[in-house]
C-alpha positions, 0 to 999 in steps of 0.5 A, a space after each residue: 500500500 501506498 501513501 504520501 507519507 510513509 514511517 521516518 519522514 520527517 514533516 512539518 505541520 502548522 497549528 493554528 494556537 489560542 492567538 490565531 497565530 501559526 505554531 510550526 512544527 515538526 516531527 517524526 511519522 512513527 505510525 499511520 493509520 486510515 480512517 475509515 476502515 470500510 471503503 478501502 480495501 487492501 489494494 488501494 492507494 491512500 488519500 490525504 484525506 483517508 489518513 492520520 499519521 502518528 506524529 512524534 514531534 522534535 524538541 516537545 516532550 508531550 506523547 505521539 499525536 495523532 495527525 492529519 495526512 492533509 495537514 503534514 508537509 515532507 522536510 525528507 522523505 524516509 529512503 528505502 
């Protein structure tokens, strides 16, 4: 199954803050998960609107968070 974001990719996400400023954070994709399992079969290509990624943010001591793939931007793609 091919996706735009793979485990190990370095990404950036722009998150809104309570003061209406945009905070950009970088992280590493740890896991990917389809949002609606019943809509796709295993041969399908995952569209960024249909899955989310578990991201460990760099310099952040909080646990990894799930982020919709459509909000992510590549910094560096993992090489196989």
